C-alpha positions in Angstrom: -12.7 18.2 -16.6 -13.8 15.6 -14.4 -10.5 14.9 -11.5 -9.2 10.9 -11.5 -10.0 8.6 -8.9 -8.2 7.9 -5.8 -7.0 4.1 -6.1 -7.2 2.5 -2.8 -5.4 -0.4 -2.4 -5.6 -3.0 1.2 -2.8 -5.0 2.9 -1.5 -6.3 6.0 0.5 -5.2 9.1 4.0 -6.3 7.7 3.6 -5.0 4.3 2.6 -1.3 5.8 5.4 -1.4 7.8 7.9 -2.2 4.6 5.8 0.6 3.1 6.0 3.3 5.1 9.8 2.8 5.7 9.9 3.5 2.1 11.4 0.0 1.2 8.1 -0.5 -1.8 8.4 1.2 -5.1 5.6 -0.8 -6.4 2.4 -3.0 -5.3 1.0 -6.2 -7.3 -2.2 -7.4 -8.0 -3.0 -10.4 -9.5 -4.5 -10.5 -13.5 -8.4 -11.4 -12.7 -11.0 -10.2 -13.8 -11.6 -8.1 -10.6 -8.3 -6.2 -10.7 -8.9 -6.2 -15.2 -11.9 -3.8 -14.2 -9.9 -1.6 -12.0 -6.6 -0.8 -13.5 -7.3 -1.2 -17.2 -10.0 0.9 -19.7 -12.5 -1.7 -21.6 -9.5 -1.2 -25.0 -6.5 -2.9 -22.1 -5.2 0.5 -21.8 -4.1 1.4 -18.2 -6.4 3.6 -16.1 -5.1 7.1 -14.3 -5.7 8.0 -10.8 -5.0 10.9 -9.3 -3.4 9.1 -6.3 -3.0 5.8 -4.9 -3.9 5.7 -1.2 -2.9 2.2 1.0 -5.1 0.7 3.9 -3.9 -1.5 6.3 -7.0 -2.8 7.5 -10.4 -1.8 7.2 -11.9 0.3 10.5 -12.1 3.9 9.6 -9.0 4.8 11.5 -6.7 2.4 10.2 -3.3 3.2 9.1 -3.3 4.8 5.8 -0.4 5.7 3.6 -1.0 8.2 0.3 1.5 8.3 -2.6 1.3 9.9 -5.7 0.1 7.8 -8.8 3.1 6.4 -10.9 1.5 4.2 -12.9 0.3 1.0 -13.8 2.6 -1.6 -16.4 0.9 -2.5 -19.6 2.2 -6.0 -19.2 1.5 -8.1 -17.1 4.2 -9.2 -15.0 5.1 -12.0 -12.5 5.3 -11.9 -9.3 5.6 -14.6 -6.3 4.5 -17.4 -9.0 1.7 -15.4 -10.6 0.8 -13.4 -13.2 0.1 -9.6 -12.1 -0.7 -6.1 -12.6 2.4 -3.8 -11.2 1.1 -0.3 -9.7 4.2 2.3 -9.8 4.2 4.3 -6.2 5.1 8.0 -7.1 6.6 9.9 -4.2 5.1 9.5 -0.9 2.7 12.2 -0.1 1.6 11.6 3.6 1.1 9.2 6.4 -2.0 8.9 8.7 -2.4 6.7 11.5 0.3 5.1 11.7 3.3 4.8 14.7 3.4 8.1 16.5 1.1 10.4 14.9 -2.4 10.0 15.1 -3.1 12.2 12.3 -0.5 13.4 9.6 2.8 12.9 8.7 4.5 14.0 5.4 7.3 11.5 5.9 7.4 8.0 7.5 9.2 7.9 10.9 9.0 11.6 11.8 8.4 12.5 15.2 6.8 14.8 17.0 8.6 17.8 19.6 
């Protein structure tokens, strides 16, 4: 049996700071063909992912938050005045390359001794 793929999302610095602080429990993506193909199966049912990786930028060492996959809403939801897919984030697994941690931390805001 094959493992589900990882869903990679990119966000801006302000959004990543809120995410790392635990203020964001879901991400939204506008209902356009690109996201429909990535998030839904051909029959319209939500795809399953093993995890959600949220990256702040495109560099190899860009901040990265890894969350358990919490699901995708079957119905479009309005977000900032546009119809969107809602991607629920499960528990935070780790954060890399952010703040005081250059490699990895189990929880946001933890500082090394």
